[in-house]
MARKE-740493 format. One line per field, with one value per residue: x, y, z of N, C-alpha, C, O in turn; residue in one letter. Coordinates in pm, 1 decimal. Layout:
! residues N
n.px c(X_...);
n.py c(Y_...);
n.pz c(Z_...);
ca.px c(X_...);
ca.py c(Y_...);
ca.pz c(Z_...);
c.px c(X_...);
c.py c(Y_...);
c.pz c(Z_...);
o.px c(X_...);
o.py c(Y_...);
o.pz c(Z_...);
resn c(A_...);
! end
This chain:
! residues 207
n.px c(84.5_52.9_252.9_260.9_449.0_642.0_769.0_1100.4_1154.9_1354.7_1280.5_1282.7_1505.2_1681.8_1521.8_1609.5_1858.0_1932.7_1773.1_1964.7_2230.2_2146.6_2144.4_2405.1_2544.4_2765.5_3051.8_3040.0_3032.2_3297.9_3319.0_3103.2_3081.0_2924.3_2875.1_2912.0_3022.0_2956.7_2694.4_2685.5_2790.9_2628.4_2378.0_2451.5_2480.9_2233.7_2085.1_2181.0_2131.3_1858.2_1822.1_1868.4_1849.5_2155.1_2373.5_2624.4_2588.3_2427.3_2091.8_1929.6_1720.2_1499.5_1297.8_1071.8_909.9_622.9_554.5_250.7_265.7_372.3_666.3_935.7_1023.0_1144.2_1362.8_1491.3_1722.6_1788.5_1950.5_1897.3_2079.7_2244.3_2316.1_2657.8_2722.8_2929.1_2992.7_3190.3_3547.0_3600.2_3337.7_3148.1_3181.9_3088.1_2828.1_2739.5_2880.5_3131.9_3390.9_3651.9_3642.4_3527.0_3529.1_3673.1_3588.7_3674.1_3827.6_3966.3_3886.7_3605.1_3650.7_3746.0_3512.6_3297.6_3456.8_3544.7_3297.5_3189.1_3365.9_3287.9_3048.9_3052.8_3158.7_2964.7_2782.8_2887.1_2885.0_2638.9_2304.7_2092.3_1915.0_2045.5_1997.5_2110.1_2100.4_1900.2_1689.0_1564.9_1408.0_1493.4_1243.9_1051.9_1060.9_980.0_744.8_729.5_844.4_1096.2_1061.1_847.0_983.4_1180.6_1000.6_891.7_1167.0_1234.1_986.2_1053.9_1262.5_1148.2_978.6_1140.7_1226.5_1473.0_1778.2_1807.8_2021.2_2216.8_2418.0_2400.4_2380.3_2359.9_2133.4_1939.4_1906.3_1683.0_1448.5_1588.7_1581.1_1292.6_1205.4_1333.3_1594.2_1917.2_2185.2_2500.9_2800.1_3122.5_3372.3_3633.0_3700.1_3724.0_3892.2_3884.3_3631.8_3399.5_3280.2_3023.0_2736.9_2696.6_2402.2_2152.8_1872.6_1727.0_1619.1_1271.8_1102.6);
n.py c(-115.9_195.6_470.5_352.8_139.6_-147.1_-448.4_-524.9_-723.5_-964.5_-905.2_-646.7_-529.1_-373.2_-129.3_-67.4_-46.8_185.5_402.8_384.2_425.2_706.9_850.1_833.9_952.8_1185.9_1295.2_1036.1_836.0_772.4_561.0_378.1_342.8_384.9_208.5_-126.5_-319.3_-190.3_-203.5_-474.9_-532.0_-377.3_-533.6_-813.0_-743.5_-694.5_-895.2_-1031.1_-912.6_-944.6_-1251.8_-1572.4_-1617.9_-1572.9_-1697.4_-1615.4_-1335.5_-1025.7_-996.9_-886.8_-657.2_-499.9_-243.6_-83.8_221.8_237.8_331.8_468.5_274.9_46.2_59.9_68.7_392.7_494.7_387.9_170.3_-12.3_-197.2_-376.9_-637.9_-668.4_-921.9_-1011.7_-990.6_-1018.0_-965.3_-593.1_-429.1_-332.8_-527.2_-634.6_-508.1_-676.8_-900.6_-842.2_-670.1_-745.9_-959.6_-825.8_-878.8_-1006.1_-850.0_-634.5_-308.4_-237.8_-107.2_-274.0_-125.9_134.5_78.1_8.5_259.4_395.3_230.1_134.4_311.8_417.8_221.2_164.6_420.7_312.1_109.9_203.9_313.4_110.3_-122.4_-457.2_-498.3_-611.5_-483.9_-289.7_-135.2_83.6_128.7_293.7_509.1_620.0_817.7_856.6_1154.7_1302.2_1184.4_1305.4_1487.2_1402.3_1290.9_1003.4_887.0_956.1_787.7_531.0_569.3_546.7_253.7_113.8_179.5_86.9_-187.9_-221.1_-182.7_-364.2_-595.5_-495.6_-361.8_-132.4_104.3_213.0_466.1_629.5_963.1_1211.4_1562.8_1638.8_1452.1_1503.8_1634.9_1426.6_1235.3_1328.6_1372.2_1122.3_1021.9_980.5_1025.5_1232.1_1096.6_1165.1_1091.1_1204.7_1220.7_954.4_838.4_996.0_1218.5_1437.1_1197.1_1048.7_1083.1_1172.8_1017.8_831.6_704.8_521.1_468.2_159.5_56.6_216.6);
n.pz c(7.3_-91.3_64.2_323.6_547.6_458.1_432.2_238.2_-53.0_-236.9_-502.9_-519.1_-518.3_-757.0_-725.9_-477.8_-515.9_-675.9_-496.0_-312.0_-440.2_-523.2_-295.9_-207.9_-391.9_-604.5_-408.4_-247.3_-456.6_-482.6_-260.9_-305.5_-587.1_-904.4_-1076.2_-1288.9_-1152.3_-892.1_-855.8_-857.7_-611.1_-443.6_-487.6_-399.4_-123.3_-66.3_-117.5_112.7_293.0_295.5_290.9_426.6_803.9_1021.0_1242.2_1276.1_1252.1_1310.6_1282.7_979.3_834.6_590.4_567.4_354.9_190.4_-51.8_-358.8_-577.7_-768.4_-636.1_-610.7_-428.7_-265.2_-32.8_198.3_505.0_649.4_898.2_1205.2_1396.1_1687.8_1847.5_2217.1_2272.1_1990.4_1700.4_1623.8_1538.3_1393.1_1129.2_1101.8_911.6_677.1_708.1_751.1_527.4_251.1_101.7_-122.9_-267.2_-533.3_-703.2_-956.2_-957.5_-703.7_-374.4_-110.5_115.8_61.2_158.0_393.8_513.8_536.0_677.9_910.3_1109.8_1175.2_1311.8_1536.6_1694.3_1736.2_1884.4_2104.9_2235.4_2257.8_2296.1_2392.9_2414.9_2396.6_2074.1_1869.8_1552.0_1342.1_1026.7_820.3_667.3_390.3_146.6_-209.2_-385.2_-492.0_-365.8_-102.7_221.7_270.2_506.0_505.2_619.9_899.7_929.3_882.4_1038.4_1293.1_1266.8_1293.1_1561.3_1705.4_1678.1_1805.1_2074.2_2087.9_2132.5_2362.7_2391.3_2355.3_2088.5_1826.4_1613.6_1387.1_1328.5_1086.4_1029.5_903.0_978.6_1245.1_1380.6_1354.9_1462.0_1759.2_1798.7_1792.4_2015.2_2045.6_2197.1_2179.8_2187.2_2402.3_2283.1_2268.7_2343.9_2454.3_2163.1_2065.7_1950.5_1725.5_1614.2_1277.0_1246.0_1441.6_1732.3_1823.8_2102.7_2168.1_2474.0_2589.9_2608.8_2892.0);
ca.px c(4.7_129.8_276.9_304.9_591.3_628.9_910.7_1137.8_1182.1_1441.2_1227.7_1281.7_1632.7_1714.1_1504.3_1713.0_2024.1_1914.4_1775.4_2108.3_2315.0_2084.4_2248.4_2545.9_2589.2_2877.7_3149.6_2997.3_3049.5_3431.3_3342.9_3032.0_3073.4_2787.0_2944.1_2864.7_3077.3_2900.9_2574.8_2686.7_2839.2_2495.2_2288.9_2514.7_2450.4_2104.9_2065.9_2273.0_2026.6_1712.8_1836.7_1862.2_1912.2_2304.5_2406.0_2753.9_2584.4_2305.3_1949.6_1881.4_1614.6_1492.6_1157.9_1054.7_783.2_618.9_480.7_117.4_278.6_430.0_798.8_989.4_1074.1_1245.4_1420.6_1549.3_1819.9_1822.3_2008.5_1892.8_2235.5_2219.5_2421.5_2784.0_2786.9_3039.7_2968.3_3327.2_3628.1_3563.5_3213.6_3085.2_3205.0_2989.7_2665.3_2709.7_2884.2_3292.8_3395.3_3754.1_3601.3_3449.9_3661.0_3649.4_3537.1_3779.2_3784.0_4029.0_3758.4_3502.3_3684.6_3762.9_3397.0_3260.5_3528.1_3539.0_3153.1_3175.2_3467.0_3210.3_2887.2_3102.1_3203.5_2846.5_2691.6_2955.5_2818.2_2484.2_2206.1_2009.4_1874.2_2111.1_1925.7_2226.8_2083.7_1724.4_1723.2_1450.1_1421.0_1467.9_1119.2_950.4_1107.1_875.2_620.4_736.2_870.2_1185.7_979.1_763.8_1027.3_1219.1_905.5_897.9_1253.4_1187.7_864.5_1134.7_1366.7_1037.3_904.9_1235.9_1268.4_1637.5_1816.5_1796.3_2151.1_2198.3_2470.9_2316.6_2424.4_2319.9_1996.5_1884.8_1901.4_1549.7_1376.6_1626.0_1540.7_1170.3_1193.7_1374.0_1730.5_1987.1_2329.0_2626.4_2949.2_3235.1_3471.0_3748.0_3742.0_3748.2_4022.2_3842.8_3490.3_3351.7_3228.3_2891.6_2727.8_2624.3_2251.6_2136.3_1736.3_1724.3_1509.3_1147.0_1093.3);
ca.py c(8.2_357.6_532.8_238.4_38.1_-271.8_-514.5_-550.7_-851.3_-996.9_-828.7_-480.2_-480.9_-299.2_-1.3_-8.5_14.5_304.8_487.0_399.9_521.5_858.0_906.3_860.4_1059.6_1251.2_1215.8_921.1_758.2_710.5_439.0_336.5_340.5_367.4_77.1_-260.7_-372.7_-128.2_-264.9_-598.5_-571.8_-363.0_-669.7_-902.4_-698.0_-670.8_-1042.2_-1094.9_-844.7_-1005.1_-1378.8_-1665.7_-1550.1_-1654.0_-1722.2_-1538.5_-1166.3_-968.9_-1035.4_-778.2_-628.6_-412.7_-220.4_22.2_261.1_209.7_436.5_404.6_139.3_-44.2_48.3_140.4_509.9_504.4_245.7_142.6_-71.0_-223.1_-478.0_-702.4_-760.6_-980.6_-977.9_-1042.1_-1020.5_-804.1_-448.9_-376.0_-352.8_-544.1_-680.8_-487.3_-786.3_-1000.6_-761.8_-651.6_-855.5_-947.3_-754.1_-866.2_-1076.6_-759.5_-517.1_-142.2_-220.7_-107.8_-290.8_-34.2_258.2_50.6_9.6_365.1_424.5_144.0_96.9_482.9_448.7_87.0_208.8_485.7_244.1_3.4_271.4_359.7_6.6_-232.6_-609.2_-537.8_-637.3_-385.1_-239.0_-80.8_145.0_158.3_383.0_561.2_694.9_861.0_921.5_1303.6_1308.4_1161.3_1379.5_1580.1_1336.8_1181.3_892.4_895.5_935.2_637.6_401.7_543.9_450.6_106.5_49.5_196.8_-19.6_-316.0_-195.1_-179.3_-520.1_-666.5_-478.7_-350.5_0.4_161.9_329.0_502.5_714.0_1049.6_1331.1_1703.4_1647.6_1364.5_1523.1_1659.9_1348.7_1151.2_1391.7_1340.2_993.3_969.3_937.4_1111.1_1221.9_1044.1_1227.5_1001.1_1259.8_1193.3_819.8_822.8_1076.3_1326.5_1377.8_1087.9_1100.2_1119.9_1211.9_861.2_829.0_602.4_543.7_386.4_49.9_132.1_191.2);
ca.pz c(8.9_-93.3_198.8_443.1_550.8_407.2_411.9_110.3_-92.0_-358.6_-660.7_-490.1_-533.2_-839.0_-695.9_-362.6_-546.4_-738.6_-427.3_-227.3_-533.2_-522.9_-160.9_-238.6_-543.9_-584.6_-342.5_-225.9_-545.2_-462.9_-221.5_-346.3_-745.5_-987.8_-1179.7_-1275.7_-1010.0_-780.7_-853.7_-829.9_-478.5_-359.4_-510.6_-319.1_20.0_-22.1_-117.5_235.6_414.2_275.9_281.7_569.6_913.2_1032.1_1395.5_1296.1_1219.6_1323.1_1186.5_882.1_824.5_503.8_558.7_228.3_179.7_-197.5_-424.9_-625.2_-868.3_-562.7_-589.6_-339.5_-252.0_59.0_260.3_601.5_687.7_1005.1_1236.3_1545.1_1713.2_1959.3_2296.3_2217.7_1838.3_1711.3_1546.5_1516.8_1306.7_1003.7_1113.3_803.5_582.1_692.5_756.0_397.1_143.7_30.1_-225.2_-326.6_-648.6_-750.1_-1007.3_-920.4_-543.2_-272.5_6.4_172.7_83.0_217.6_534.2_555.1_556.1_776.3_1050.2_1186.7_1237.3_1400.9_1674.1_1755.7_1745.6_1991.2_2219.9_2289.8_2293.3_2332.5_2315.5_2482.1_2263.1_2051.8_1741.0_1506.5_1217.8_969.3_670.3_645.3_285.2_56.9_-302.5_-373.6_-566.1_-221.0_7.4_234.6_308.9_626.1_482.5_713.5_1005.4_917.2_878.2_1196.2_1387.5_1245.0_1353.7_1722.3_1740.6_1658.9_1955.5_2176.6_2089.6_2175.6_2480.2_2380.9_2312.7_1973.0_1792.3_1496.3_1367.6_1281.9_990.3_1066.3_845.0_1065.5_1412.1_1426.6_1337.3_1609.5_1850.0_1809.2_1781.6_2173.8_2061.4_2276.4_2127.0_2297.4_2388.2_2319.4_2181.0_2462.0_2421.3_2037.7_2046.4_1849.6_1698.8_1539.3_1191.2_1286.9_1572.9_1763.3_1899.2_2167.4_2231.9_2553.0_2598.8_2652.8_3036.0);
c.px c(82.3_145.3_298.4_410.7_556.5_778.7_959.4_1156.3_1268.2_1403.6_1266.9_1436.2_1703.4_1668.5_1591.3_1829.6_1997.2_1907.0_1890.5_2232.8_2261.2_2183.5_2356.7_2618.7_2699.6_3003.2_3159.7_3015.2_3216.9_3438.0_3225.3_3010.4_2951.1_2819.9_2882.4_2906.3_3012.1_2759.4_2596.9_2719.6_2699.8_2397.7_2334.0_2476.9_2305.8_2050.4_2090.7_2191.1_1881.3_1728.1_1832.1_1928.9_2057.8_2330.6_2525.0_2711.9_2428.4_2212.1_1921.2_1750.8_1558.6_1350.4_1150.6_902.5_741.8_521.6_327.1_164.6_353.8_560.4_838.2_1049.1_1145.9_1269.6_1501.3_1629.8_1818.6_1852.7_1944.9_2030.4_2227.6_2340.8_2569.1_2812.0_2848.1_2984.3_3099.4_3420.7_3577.8_3397.1_3136.0_3060.1_3107.5_2848.2_2639.0_2782.8_3068.0_3285.6_3529.9_3756.2_3570.6_3544.4_3605.0_3577.6_3654.3_3728.4_3824.7_3924.4_3645.3_3522.1_3696.6_3629.0_3322.9_3328.8_3529.0_3383.6_3130.4_3242.3_3334.1_3085.5_2940.2_3147.4_3071.1_2769.6_2770.2_2920.3_2679.8_2400.0_2151.9_1991.7_1967.3_2033.3_2083.9_2189.5_1899.5_1759.3_1568.5_1468.8_1378.3_1303.3_989.1_997.0_1010.2_793.6_613.1_763.4_978.5_1158.0_913.1_866.5_1143.2_1133.8_894.8_1012.2_1237.8_1094.8_959.5_1197.5_1258.4_1019.3_995.0_1295.8_1423.2_1652.8_1807.6_1952.4_2141.1_2326.2_2397.9_2421.1_2395.7_2158.5_1897.5_1842.9_1774.8_1455.7_1420.6_1584.1_1355.0_1135.1_1259.0_1498.9_1797.7_2153.6_2408.6_2758.7_3079.1_3373.2_3613.6_3799.3_3763.3_3853.5_3979.1_3655.2_3469.2_3293.3_3091.2_2850.1_2629.7_2501.9_2248.8_1974.2_1740.2_1592.4_1376.8_1131.1_945.9);
c.py c(123.1_426.8_452.0_180.0_-79.2_-335.6_-543.7_-690.5_-853.6_-904.4_-704.3_-440.4_-436.3_-161.8_28.3_35.1_153.4_442.3_506.0_511.1_703.1_946.0_923.6_880.0_1141.2_1223.8_1064.6_792.6_691.7_567.5_386.4_358.8_324.6_280.0_-37.1_-342.3_-318.0_-186.2_-422.3_-636.6_-518.3_-503.0_-780.4_-899.3_-708.4_-820.9_-1076.6_-1039.2_-964.2_-1195.7_-1441.4_-1580.6_-1659.3_-1634.4_-1588.2_-1386.1_-1135.6_-979.0_-885.7_-780.1_-487.7_-352.3_-67.8_53.9_277.3_347.9_361.9_287.2_53.3_-36.6_133.3_288.4_572.5_375.5_263.8_40.1_-121.9_-349.4_-535.1_-756.1_-781.3_-938.5_-1050.0_-1034.5_-899.5_-717.3_-380.7_-395.5_-420.7_-642.8_-626.6_-574.0_-876.0_-948.4_-713.0_-756.8_-830.2_-891.9_-805.3_-923.3_-964.8_-619.4_-399.1_-121.4_-255.0_-136.2_-188.6_91.9_213.3_59.5_138.5_448.5_369.8_141.1_231.8_473.0_333.8_115.2_307.6_382.7_139.1_76.1_313.8_234.4_-133.0_-343.8_-618.6_-504.6_-538.5_-364.1_-153.7_-31.6_206.7_257.9_381.7_618.4_698.6_911.4_1086.7_1350.6_1295.1_1227.5_1491.0_1530.4_1265.7_1025.7_848.6_882.9_799.9_522.5_405.4_475.8_303.6_60.7_51.6_87.1_-154.4_-328.1_-234.6_-334.8_-630.8_-623.6_-449.3_-177.2_-23.6_250.4_320.2_596.2_842.3_1198.4_1468.8_1705.4_1559.9_1407.7_1551.6_1536.7_1212.3_1212.1_1354.6_1193.3_910.0_924.1_1058.4_1111.3_1188.1_1120.1_1115.3_1058.3_1211.7_1042.2_779.2_905.2_1180.1_1311.4_1286.3_1115.7_1134.9_1116.4_1075.9_880.9_710.6_640.7_443.6_280.0_104.8_117.0_157.7);
c.pz c(8.0_53.1_337.9_429.5_531.5_444.5_257.9_66.9_-184.9_-495.0_-632.5_-505.2_-606.2_-770.5_-566.1_-420.7_-603.2_-614.2_-338.2_-296.3_-531.8_-410.9_-172.8_-360.7_-518.1_-516.4_-280.9_-311.0_-561.0_-381.3_-277.8_-513.3_-805.8_-1112.8_-1200.7_-1170.6_-899.2_-746.8_-812.1_-662.0_-384.1_-342.2_-390.6_-166.2_12.6_-13.3_50.5_317.5_409.6_290.4_411.3_701.1_920.9_1151.0_1364.8_1262.1_1265.9_1225.2_1109.3_844.7_724.9_511.5_417.6_262.1_-0.3_-226.8_-505.1_-683.6_-753.8_-560.7_-506.6_-350.4_-180.7_123.4_382.6_609.9_832.3_1080.5_1381.3_1591.6_1859.6_2060.8_2260.4_2065.3_1789.3_1578.0_1520.3_1418.7_1172.0_1002.4_974.4_697.1_561.1_714.2_610.9_322.4_131.0_-57.0_-322.3_-469.0_-706.7_-847.7_-982.5_-776.0_-456.0_-149.1_106.4_163.7_177.8_361.7_605.1_612.4_677.8_925.0_1120.1_1279.8_1335.7_1493.9_1766.4_1809.8_1876.6_2114.1_2297.6_2353.9_2352.5_2300.1_2408.5_2349.0_2219.9_1910.0_1671.2_1392.0_1149.5_856.7_675.9_531.0_194.3_-57.3_-317.7_-424.5_-446.9_-121.6_83.8_295.8_410.1_621.9_610.1_846.1_1017.1_1000.0_1040.6_1301.1_1373.2_1299.8_1498.2_1767.9_1759.4_1773.4_2071.5_2193.0_2126.0_2306.3_2510.2_2319.6_2187.2_1923.0_1658.8_1468.7_1272.1_1185.4_1058.7_1000.1_919.8_1203.8_1428.8_1421.5_1459.4_1712.5_1874.3_1818.7_1926.7_2160.4_2118.0_2215.4_2200.6_2265.4_2399.7_2261.9_2266.4_2421.1_2272.3_1983.6_1913.7_1795.7_1599.7_1387.5_1143.4_1411.7_1621.6_1879.7_1948.0_2198.9_2350.5_2557.8_2659.1_2808.3_3094.4);
o.px c(167.4_55.9_348.9_469.2_451.9_878.2_880.9_1173.5_1281.1_1484.2_1291.0_1474.0_1819.1_1756.6_1640.0_1893.4_2066.5_1980.2_1919.4_2293.4_2337.9_2255.6_2412.1_2722.1_2726.5_3069.2_3261.2_3015.3_3250.0_3519.5_3276.7_2898.7_2870.4_2783.8_2786.4_2835.2_3004.2_2719.4_2519.0_2684.1_2660.3_2357.4_2255.5_2450.2_2257.6_1983.1_2009.9_2165.0_1830.3_1622.1_1794.8_2025.6_2076.0_2304.1_2514.1_2806.6_2333.6_2236.0_1894.7_1680.4_1571.8_1269.4_1230.2_813.9_827.6_453.8_296.3_103.9_412.9_607.0_798.2_1125.5_1208.0_1204.5_1579.6_1573.1_1879.6_1790.9_1951.3_2084.5_2212.1_2434.8_2572.7_2927.9_2831.9_2946.7_3097.1_3387.8_3504.6_3360.0_3058.0_2957.5_3055.0_2754.7_2522.4_2736.0_3124.7_3172.7_3524.2_3857.4_3601.7_3609.9_3482.4_3522.9_3716.7_3639.0_3738.0_3885.9_3596.2_3439.2_3670.0_3629.4_3288.2_3266.6_3491.7_3359.9_3058.0_3172.3_3293.6_3041.9_2857.2_3171.9_3077.5_2710.2_2726.1_2913.5_2630.5_2410.4_2138.1_2062.1_1985.4_1991.6_2153.3_2289.8_1813.7_1865.4_1486.8_1539.6_1272.8_1259.1_883.2_948.4_963.4_747.2_522.1_722.6_933.0_1223.7_931.1_854.6_1175.9_1167.6_889.1_994.0_1228.5_1124.6_936.4_1193.4_1291.0_1042.7_951.3_1388.5_1487.2_1565.9_1799.5_1986.3_2090.9_2337.7_2348.8_2514.8_2423.4_2072.7_1779.0_1753.7_1729.4_1364.9_1348.0_1530.9_1315.7_1022.8_1247.7_1538.6_1755.5_2225.6_2405.4_2812.8_3121.3_3464.8_3696.6_3908.0_3827.4_3899.5_4040.0_3578.0_3528.1_3251.7_3054.8_2919.1_2524.4_2511.8_2304.7_1940.4_1758.4_1478.7_1377.1_1146.5_930.6);
o.py c(148.7_431.1_498.5_163.2_-125.2_-271.5_-578.3_-775.5_-744.5_-848.7_-636.6_-323.2_-435.0_-77.7_140.3_134.6_240.4_541.3_616.1_609.3_799.1_1045.2_1030.9_832.9_1165.5_1129.5_995.7_677.6_594.1_478.7_289.3_397.9_246.7_298.9_-58.7_-422.2_-391.1_-210.4_-477.8_-738.8_-579.7_-559.3_-821.8_-996.8_-740.1_-861.0_-1151.5_-1100.3_-1035.9_-1257.6_-1374.3_-1504.4_-1767.6_-1517.8_-1479.9_-1309.6_-1213.4_-972.6_-784.7_-879.2_-376.0_-422.9_26.0_-12.0_326.1_424.9_243.0_185.1_-37.4_-134.5_249.4_307.9_674.1_273.0_358.7_-39.8_-35.4_-446.8_-458.3_-858.3_-704.3_-865.7_-1166.9_-1045.9_-780.9_-759.7_-265.6_-483.7_-348.2_-707.3_-708.3_-570.3_-920.3_-1024.8_-713.8_-869.8_-721.9_-884.6_-779.6_-900.1_-988.4_-529.7_-388.7_-17.3_-360.7_-79.8_-152.9_141.6_288.9_104.4_149.1_535.3_444.5_144.7_210.2_504.1_350.6_89.7_274.8_390.1_98.2_14.3_345.6_237.2_-219.3_-363.6_-719.8_-427.4_-456.9_-429.1_-58.6_-127.4_296.0_302.0_293.9_680.3_607.3_1012.2_1137.4_1452.3_1356.9_1181.2_1580.9_1595.4_1185.0_942.6_773.6_803.6_719.5_460.1_314.6_383.5_235.1_-40.6_-53.7_7.7_-225.0_-430.7_-318.1_-404.6_-743.6_-683.8_-488.7_-115.1_-139.4_348.5_231.0_662.8_819.7_1261.1_1462.3_1775.2_1593.1_1350.6_1477.3_1550.3_1132.1_1130.1_1309.9_1161.2_790.0_838.0_1172.4_1011.7_1248.1_1137.3_1067.7_988.1_1155.1_1015.6_675.1_888.4_1202.2_1217.8_1302.6_1231.3_1193.1_1060.1_1039.8_931.9_614.5_751.1_326.4_319.1_188.9_3.6_135.3);
o.pz c(93.2_137.6_440.1_322.5_577.3_478.3_169.7_154.2_-240.6_-569.6_-732.5_-502.5_-564.2_-752.6_-550.9_-386.4_-550.6_-613.4_-291.5_-253.4_-539.0_-421.1_-148.8_-408.2_-400.5_-560.1_-270.5_-267.0_-628.4_-406.3_-333.3_-547.2_-755.1_-1228.9_-1126.7_-1109.7_-800.5_-632.9_-734.5_-603.3_-284.9_-240.5_-305.3_-96.0_121.4_81.7_105.3_421.1_495.7_299.8_507.5_700.4_865.4_1180.5_1422.3_1243.6_1255.0_1104.6_1174.5_825.7_774.9_451.3_412.6_316.6_-73.9_-158.8_-497.6_-651.2_-812.3_-502.5_-497.0_-445.0_-211.9_102.9_384.5_535.3_895.2_1037.6_1477.3_1549.4_1954.4_2029.0_2222.1_2025.4_1818.3_1468.7_1476.8_1339.4_1104.6_904.3_925.5_629.1_458.9_690.5_571.4_336.2_145.1_-105.7_-442.6_-535.2_-823.4_-794.8_-986.6_-739.6_-447.6_-85.9_186.1_269.5_261.6_440.8_724.9_699.6_769.3_1031.2_1235.4_1396.5_1433.8_1591.9_1877.9_1924.7_1957.8_2217.7_2416.3_2461.6_2428.4_2178.8_2458.3_2253.7_2311.0_1832.8_1747.2_1326.9_1198.2_800.6_684.4_539.0_182.1_-57.5_-279.7_-371.0_-435.7_-18.4_13.9_389.4_429.0_703.0_696.5_913.6_1108.6_1105.5_1117.0_1375.2_1475.4_1367.3_1561.1_1857.1_1857.5_1841.2_2155.9_2291.7_2149.1_2360.6_2607.6_2258.4_2146.2_1989.1_1590.4_1571.6_1161.5_1234.9_1178.5_1054.1_923.1_1266.6_1515.9_1503.5_1518.1_1787.5_1982.1_1857.8_1951.6_2238.9_2098.9_2208.7_2308.0_2156.1_2505.1_2219.0_2195.2_2369.9_2258.5_1870.7_1809.1_1816.8_1492.9_1379.7_1041.3_1496.8_1569.1_1991.3_1895.2_2241.5_2317.7_2531.5_2748.9_2853.7_3214.5);
resn c(M_A_G_K_V_S_M_A_N_T_D_D_I_P_D_L_V_E_I_F_W_E_A_F_S_G_P_G_E_V_I_F_P_H_T_D_G_G_R_K_W_L_Q_R_S_F_D_N_F_L_G_Q_K_S_Y_Y_R_P_E_S_K_V_A_V_I_R_N_L_N_S_R_P_V_A_L_A_I_A_H_I_V_R_P_G_Q_N_I_A_G_K_S_W_K_T_R_W_S_R_C_E_D_I_P_G_I_S_E_E_R_L_A_E_F_F_E_P_L_A_R_A_H_Y_L_V_V_G_K_E_G_H_V_F_I_E_L_V_M_T_K_S_T_S_R_G_R_G_Y_A_S_A_L_M_G_W_A_T_K_L_A_D_N_L_D_I_P_C_Y_L_D_A_G_M_R_G_M_G_I_C_D_R_C_G_F_K_A_Q_D_I_E_M_R_Y_G_G_P_P_P_C_T_P_M_L_R_S_R_K_Q);
! end
């Protein structure tokens, strides 16, 4: 149904790639190139998110909002991180997908993107179970309709139903939505050794 949150399926992957690419256009293309190789890596990653659950990595969920033609125009990627599951260092490789066999995809550049965020993430939540909202993005032609807020509401409800906290890395544009959803900025600058790349935000478990 148009404007409602629903779960993505593998048939949605081409549209999910396009939404992702639009969000990471310009400078982001250095990390996530808009090439056949870049598409292959993202397709493999979304297959990973939508595939079978694994004991070795957090359980991933991809929620979408569809237009009147049932095509996704906004998406959220969230992970249910069980106590003790690894979220630091190279954990992005099991959460997303390997890339060493795909020409034009640089593991070094991906690591430079994911691993500083993972370090901040670990400093805030450690080995505690939580929901990790990794990405929320909306197509430019569908912004201003409350879709990001609806997807954030879906993810925080998931955390509340599991009785666990919720974590995300916020950019400047998303701070207002984070505040409205009950997230609090975490001051880790001293422990991090300087400002982290994004603002770590934590929403406590429902009291």
